[in-house]
N, C-alpha and C positions, 0 to 999 in steps of 0.2 A: 103373601106373608104379612103378618100384622106388625106394625112398628110400635114398640112400647115407648111411652113418653111419661115422664114424671115432671109435674109443674108444681112450684110452690115457693113461697117466701112469707114468713110470718109477719113481715112488716108491710106486705103488699097483697093483702087478701083479695081485694076487688080486682086488681090488675091481673093476678094469677088466674082468677076465674074467667076474666075476659080473654086472656091469652089462650086458655084452653079452648074456648069457643072459637076463636079465630083460627086456631090450628085445625080443629075439626072441619071447619068450612073450607079451608085451603086444601086439606087432604081430600075432601069430597070432590072438589073441582078437578083434582089431579087423578082421581080414581084410586087413591091410596087408602089402605085400611090402617087406621091408627087406634091404639088403645091408650087413653089418657087417664093417668092417676093424678089427682090434685091433693096436695098436702098444705093445709092452711090452719093456723091457730090450733095446732095439736089434733086436728081432725083430718082423716083421709077419706077422700071421695073417690069412688070407683077403683078401689084397691086392686092392683094387678097381682096375679099369682106369682109366687116366688120363681117358678120355673121360667116365667116369661121375662124376668129381669136379667138380661144378659149384657154383654159388652156392646150390643147393638142399641141399648136403651138410650134415648135422648133425654138429657136433663135440661130443664128450663128454669132459670132463676136459682134459688138456693134453698131447696126443700129440706125440711127437718128429717131426722132419722137416718137410717142406713141407706146407702145408695150403691148400686152396682158399679164396678170398675168400668168406666166408659170414657171414651174420648169425644163424645158428642155432647156439646153444651152450648146453650144460647141464653142470653139474658131475656127477662120478661119484656123489657122495652123493645128488643129486636123482634120478638115474636108479635108484639102488638103492632109494631110499625109495618111489618110485611111478613106474615107467617108463610106465605107462598115462597118467598125468596129463601127463607130458612130451610124449607123442605127441599127446594131445588139445590141448595148448597150441599145438603147431605148426599144427594145422588144415590147411586147404587153401590159405590165403592166404599170401602172401609175408611173412616176418617183417620187422618194422621195424628199420632199421639203427640200432644203439644209438649214442648220443652220450654220452661220458663226460667229466667234468671232474675235475681232481685238483689237490691241493696237496701239495708235498713240502718237507720241512724237516728239518734235523738240528742238533745243538747248536752246531757251529762254522759251519754254513752253507756248507760248501765241497764236499767230495767226495760224501758220501751224498746230499745234496740233489739234485745233478744226475745222479748215477748212477741214483737212483730214478726221476727224470723220464724218463731215456732208457729205462729198463726198461719203464715204463708205455707209452711211445710205441711201442716195439718190440712189446709185447704187443698193443696195439690194432691195429697194422698186421697182425699175424699173424691176428687174429680178424676183420679187416675192419671194425673200428669206427672212428668219428671220435673224437678226443680233443683236449682242451686242458689243458695242465699249467702251473700257476703255481708257480714256485720261490721259496721264501722263504729266500734265501741270506744270506751275510754282509754283502752290500751292499743288502739290502732285497728287496722283491718284484719279480720279473721276470715278464713275460707275465701280468699281473694279470687274473683272470677278470672279465668284464663281467657286469652284472646279467642281460642277455639270455642269455648263455651258461649261467649258472647256472639260469635259468628253463627253458631247453630241455633241460637235462641229464637223462638217464635215471637217473644215479647220480653221487654225488659221493664221490670217494676222497680221504681225507687220509692220506698216507703220511709220517709224521713221528715223529722221536724226541724231540721236545720239544712243549710245548703250542702248539697252533694254534687260534685263535679260530674257532668254527663258527657264530657268530651269524648270518652272512649266508646260511646254508644252511637256515634255517627252512622247514619244509614239504617239503624234498627228501629223497630216499633217501640216507642217509649211511653210509659205511663207513670206520672209522678203524683204522689199523694202523701198524706201524713201516716204516722204509725198506727193511729187509732183504727182505721178501717181494716188494717191487716190483723190487728189484735182481735177485733170484734168478729170478723167473718172473712177469713182468708180465702175461702172458696168463692165467695161473692166478688171479692176484689180481683181475683185472678180472672174470673169470667168477664168482669167489667173491663179489665185491661185488655184482654184479647179482642174485645169488641170495639173499644174506644181509643186505644193507643194510636198515636200518630208517629210517622216516620221522622226521625231526627235528620237534620241536614248533615252534610259531611263534616262541617265545622260547627257542630252543635254548641250552643252556649246556653247558660241557664235562663237567659232572657227570651229564648225562642218560645214560640207559642206551645210547641210540643212539650217543653220542659216546665211549663207552669203547672203547679199543683192544682188539681181539681178541688175547688172549695177550700183551699188553704189560705189563711190570712197572711198576706205577704209581709206586712210590717212586723207582725209577731215572729214569723219565721226568721226574718233578717236579724231581729234583736236576739233571738235565742241562739243563732249561729255565733254572734259576737260573744254572748255570755259563755257559750261552750268553749270557745278558744281562750277566753279570759280566765276560766276556772283554774287551770294548772298554775298560772302565775299567783292567783290568790291563795291556793292551797300551799304551794311551796313557800311563798313569802310569809304567810301566817304562821306556818309551823316553824320556820327559821327564827322568826321573832319570838315565838313562844319558847323555843329551846334556849335562845339567848337570854331571856328573862329567867329561865329555870337555872341556868349556870351562873349568870352574873348579876341577877337582881334586876329591878325595874330601871336601873340607871346604866345598864350594860352598854347602851349606845353612847355613853359619855366617856367611857374609859378606853382610850386607844391602846392597841397592842395586845389586847386579851383575846382569847378564843371566843368568848361570848360576844365581844364587840365585832369580831369578824362575821359571826353568824347574823348579828343584827344588821350589819351593812349589806350582807347578801339578801336578806329578807326585805328590809325597809328601803334601802337605797337602790337595789337592783330589781328584784322581783316586783315589788309594789310600784316602782316607777314605770314598769312596762304594762301594768294592768289596763289603764285607760287607753293607751295606744293600741293594745291588742284588741280591746273591745271595739274601738272605732274602726280599726283596720279590717276586722273580719265582718263587721256589719256591712262595710263597703264592699268587701269581697263577695258577700252573699248577694248583694244587689247587682254588682257590675263585673263579677269574676275577678281574675288576677289584676287587671289594670286598676282596680279600685283600692288595692291594698295600700300602696304607697301614699296616695292622698288621704286615705282614712287614718293611717297611723300618724302621719304628720299632723293632721287635724287633731288627733287624740293627744299628741304631745303639747300642742298649743292650748288645748282645753285644760290640761294639767297645769301648764305654766301660768295661765290667767286665773286659776283657782276655780274653774268650772267643774272639775271633778268628773264623776261618771255621767252626770247629766249632760255636761258639755261634750263628753266623749260619745255618748249616744247620738247627740245632734250632729256632731262632726262626721260620724260614720254615715248617717243618712244623707247629709249634704254631699259628701264625697261620692258615695255610691250612686246617687241619682244624677249628680253632675257628670260623672264619667259615663253613665249609661246614656244620657242625652247626647254627650259628645260623640260617643260611639255610633249612635244612630244617625246623627246629622252631618258629621264630617266625612266627606267623600274624597278619596285621593286616587290618583292613577294606580293601576295594578302594581307597578314597579315600586311605588312608595308606600303601599299598604303596611309593609313591615315596620315602618316608622311609628305607626299609631300606638301600638301597645308599649313600646320601649321609650318613646320620646314625647309624642304629642299628648297622649292621654294623661300620663303622669304629670307632665308639665302644667297643662291647663287645669287638670283636676286639682292638683296641689295649690295652684294659684287661687282658684275659686274658693276652695275650702279654707285655705289659710287666711285669705282676706276677709272671708265671712266670719271666721272665728275672732279675728283681731278687731275688726271695725263694726261688726253687726251683732253677733250673738254671744260672743265670749263673755263680755262684762255682765249682761243681763243674766246669763246662766250662772255665773259665779255668785251674783247676788241672791238668786233663787236658792242655790245650794247652801250658801251661808245661812240664809233664813231657815232652811230645812234643818241644817245641822244644829243651829241654836235651839230650835224648837224641840228636836229629838233629845238633845243633851239636857234640856230643862224639864223633860217629862218627869213628873212625880205622882205618886199615889194613883188615883183613879185613871188619870190620863195614860199612865204607863200600862196599867192593867188593860185598858181598852185597846191600845195599840197591839199589845201582845196577843189579846184575844182575837183581834182582826187578822193579824198575820198567821197565827196558829190555825184559826178556822179556815182561812183561805187555802191552806195546804191540804185540807180534807175535802174541799168542795168537789174537785174533779180529779185529784190524785194523779198528777202528771200532765194535766191539761193546761189551758191558758191561764186560768185563775191561780192554780198552784204555781205555775212558772212565773207569773207576775209577782207574787209575793217573794219567791226565791230570788228573782232578778233584782228586785228592789233592795232586799237585805244584802245580797252579795255586792251590789254597787256601793252600798254605804260603807263596806269594809275599806274601800279606797279612801274614804274620808275619816278613817279611824273611829267609826261608830259601830260598835260590836254587839250591842244589846239586841237589835232587831233580828240578827242572824241566830241568836240563841232561841228566841221565840219561834222563828221559822223552822229550825231543825227539830225543836221539841214537838211542834205541831205536825211535822212530817213523819216523825217516828211513831206517833200515837196510833194511827189507824191500824197498822198490822198488829201492834202489841195489844190493842184493845180487843181485836178479833181473836187473838190467841187466848187471852184471859177469858173471853166469853165462851170459846169452845171448850175450855177446861171446866168452868164453873156453871155454865148454862148449856150443857151439851144438847139438851132436848130442843134447842132453837136451831140446831144445825144438822145437816145431813152427815152420814157416816164419812163420806169423802172429805167434807169440809172439816170435820173433827180431826181426821188423820193428817190434814194439811196444816193444822195449827202450828206445830213446832217450826216447820219451814217458813211459815208466815212470820213467826216471831223473829227468826234470824234476819229476815229481810227488814223488819222494823228496826232491829238493833243496828242495822247497817244504813239506816236512813234511806231506805228504798220504799217509799210510800206506796208504790204500785203493787206491792205484795197484797194489798187489800182488794185489788180489782176483781179477782174471781168471786169473792163474797158479794161485792157491790153489784156485780152483774145479775145475780139471782134476784135481788129485791132492792134496787137502788133507792126507792122512795122511803124505805124504812132504815136502811143501813147508813146512808150518807148523813142524814141529820144527827144520828147517834154519834157518828165519828166526828162530825163537826163540833159537837158539844165537848167531846173529849179533847180534841186538838186545841180548841179555843181555851179550855181550862189550863192545859199545859202551857200554852203561849202566855196567858195572863200571869200564871204563877212564876214562869221563868223571869219575866220582867219585874214582878213584884219582889222576887228574891234578889234582884240586882245582878243576875247572871249576865255574862258577856261571853261571846264565842268568836275566836279569831280566824277560824277556818270555815269554809262553806260546805264541808262534807265530812263523812267519816262516822257519823252516828255515835254509838256508845264507845266505840274504840278510840275516838279522839279524846275522850275523857281521861285516857291513860297517859296522855302526853302532858307533862307539866306546863301549867299556865296557858294551855290552849283554851281552857274553859275556866272562868272564875266561879268560885262557890260551887265546886263540883257536886258536893253532896246535895245541896239545895236544888241544883239543876236536875240531878237524878230523881229527887223527890217530886219535882214538878212533872217530869215525864211519867213517873209511876202513878201519881194521882190522876193525871189526865187520862192515862190508859184505863185506870179503874172506873173513872166517870164514863168513859166511852163504853166499857164492857157492861156496866149497869144500864146505860141507855139502850144498848142492844138487847138486853134482857127485857126491857119494857116495850121496845118497838117490834121486835121480831115475833112471828107466830111460832107456836109449838109445831115441830115436825112430826108427821105421822109415824 
């Protein structure tokens, strides 16, 4: 009986060809008859007849095109390392159908969370596997994994750009990565996870080797975890203050006993007071798990008290997190006293280290840096303001949800804690433009897009209006070298105009809908005009850069 094999990966042409040759040689040694089809760069070599593509087919890598429903899958790397072992693993029995469970999450809990989930589901369907995906979005967990599902799973995939607890996956094969691999190629990620996942210890912690994201920048992920937990405080506080100003004027905070004053106190004196401690506490949580929360939050309070603001809060979070992580590693107690570590020793020593560092070492310098930054930003006029707006707006379109985009967003969000609202306006304008520019381009320059892209235009526009920049990603994926520069031009224009018009934004999310809330955005008409002009510039740039579709 001939064993059908399909090998391919558009990003690994040479490796796919070498894997095919290795497989043929290993099969010859074992007296096996194999028929190998190779799919690389849109070309199919030794195409197998359709009748031969059954559920017995072996898939190697992530070939393009339609694939048979099969449970036999290997990575190209595994085939190159030992093709004979792969053949031996197949044996003569039918392979067991894999069951995969996954958790997806991102800092804002909106676009990447659900795009990663869809990517994994599509990948599992392509491979013929069963999958259950839990999404930890902005409104909490959806489709929460049950204990039975976790117990039955062959592998657990955590595709997240912020810290996700892995405690419940003790004893399971766990693979941790970011959301982008799941969005880009869910099938390849699942195959990689099945091959490379490591078993979690019974008391798994995020610091365990098995829980370290492959190729994920740790500092960035820790920062984004802190930002994601800070966002609800920023949104609630900003909207409360905006409503207070709408009802009682800009001096609502000075008139005691009024409803507007009560709203102002809730927003400015409660929600905004907790922003920096939440940022610091959850940065520390991302690094050291739950024992890091108390030292981090206390460090954040001290940062706010000494005037170090969000910069001091970020530093306090990292100091607390890494201090507690080191203490956890090096403090050894008798088994009977281990229970004291998380509730007494780690919070006590972690808080002492963080607090003393903030008071005596880093608090004052960070306060001076923040004061200088605040004065510089408040003094920006003319060309300097345009330049800052263009930089922040353009950054939002560079990678649309990636590190550059999130860096601009985190910077602007952090400045809200220091009552600096203009950068947030430029950032949100720049983030709304890419999907809106693509929508306009699909309407006015339809010959630059495929039929499917044209039909997706209205949905993309809705995402743009909601400040979900990732709505542009399907278009970017087709031709990034032409699409991204055009979108950067549009976003930079919107950001520059937003600051040139003197607009300010008090909340870090909401898109066009936040403009309906009184005083949430200053100079609303001018802000809308900046976004419209930026979108038009982006659409025209797309007309110039994209090729005509056949």
